[in-house]
N, C-alpha and C positions, 0 to 999 in steps of 0.2 A: 834655488831655486830652493822647492821641498821637498822631500822623496814620497812619493805617493800621487802627488797631481795629475792630473792635465798639461794644465796651463796657472804657476803659480798666481802669476801679477795676478791672475780674481777670482781666485781662491780667498790669497789675501787680502784683496775689494777689498772680498767679501767681509774676511772676520775682521779687519780694520771702521766697517760701515758697522758693524756691530757685533760685538767683540760679544763669544758664547762663555757665559761663566754659570760655575755654578748653580740652579732657584732655589732657593731658602721660602722666597718670599709672594703672595701671589700674585703683585705689584710685579714682581719680574717674573712673574709669571704671563700676565699679559702682555710686556713688554717682547719678551719674546712670540707669544701668540700672537700680535701685533704683524712680526718679524716674520713667522711664518706664512702666514694670510701676504704677506706680500710677495711674498715669493710664488709662491700656487698663485694668487690672479693675475702671473703674470701671462699675455697671452698669446706665448712666443713656446713652444717647447725650454725645459731646460736643460741647461750645457751638464754637461758629465761635474764639475766642481759644483754647481747651486744646486744640485742634486745630491751632491754629499755633504756638504755646510746644512742645504735642512736635513737629512737624515740625523745629520752631525746638534739641530735644534729636536729635534723629534725623542730626540737621546735623552736630550734635556727635560722636557717633557713628563717624557717618562721614568725617570727618577723620580721628580721629585711628587709623582704620581703618587709611587707607589711608594710615601713615605703618610702621606694622609689618611687619618682613617677609614678603614671600609664604611661603604654604603650598603647598609643593609635587606636585608633586602625583603620585599615584602610585596606580599603575595593579600586574594582574597579583600575582607572587609577594612582591614588595613592599610589597603590598597587604592578601597574608595575613599575611606577617609578621610588621605591625603586629596588625595584626586576631589571629592566636593572643598577643601578645608582653599587647595591652593587656586583653583580655577574660583572659591566666593562663590558656593554656592547650598542651599539653604538644602534642609530635608526634606523642604515639597517644594526643587525641583526635579526633585526626583521622582515625584510621586501620580508622575506617567507613566513613568517603568514598574514603580510598584503597589499604581490602586492603589494606595493610602499612604500615608503619614506610619500612622501607625506603625506599619507593617515597617518600613524604614529604621525605624524609630530602635525594635526589637533587636533585627538588624541587627544596628552595628554597641544596641549592646546585650549581644550577644543571645538570646535568645531563643532568634532562628537563622537559617542559613541561606544563603542564599538559593535560586533553582539553577538550572543550565540556559532560563528560560532570562533567567536577572539577570545571569550574567552575558550570557547574548546577549542585549541590551543596552548597557552595559559600557560594556564592548567595543561597538555601536559609537553609543554616545560620550565616548572620553575616546574613539576613532585609537583604542591601543587593539594589541591581543586577548583573545579569552583566557588564553593559555599564561596569562600576568594575573588573574583570579584566582592559580591553583595554585599552593606549592611545587618549589622543584624538587626533581627527584634527588635523592642527595650518593 
């Protein structure tokens, strides 16, 4: 029997099915995520041993994520550029919001600022909070 478990055989069987180890690669991360998804997708309440095992796997994922380079916070025009690129849009696709492609170009080049109306319409268009276009308060 393992000290601290409710049912040693259940916890042991979970560990034997998928041995938890520190994560060092994205491939290992994917394997752990798949195992986590399998447990979460059970159509019943998890046993205490399953919950403990899930907590352990979650801790391994968290520890791995702490080793990754932080994604910098972006906002405003930089966020807009990323959203446009990620969605494969062109400046002219945003004309309904900005009314003219020249305005979009000036905003992208830093010659003009986003207005409150632009921010409201961009937030709706991209389904993000308008706050995403303002810098975080430090």
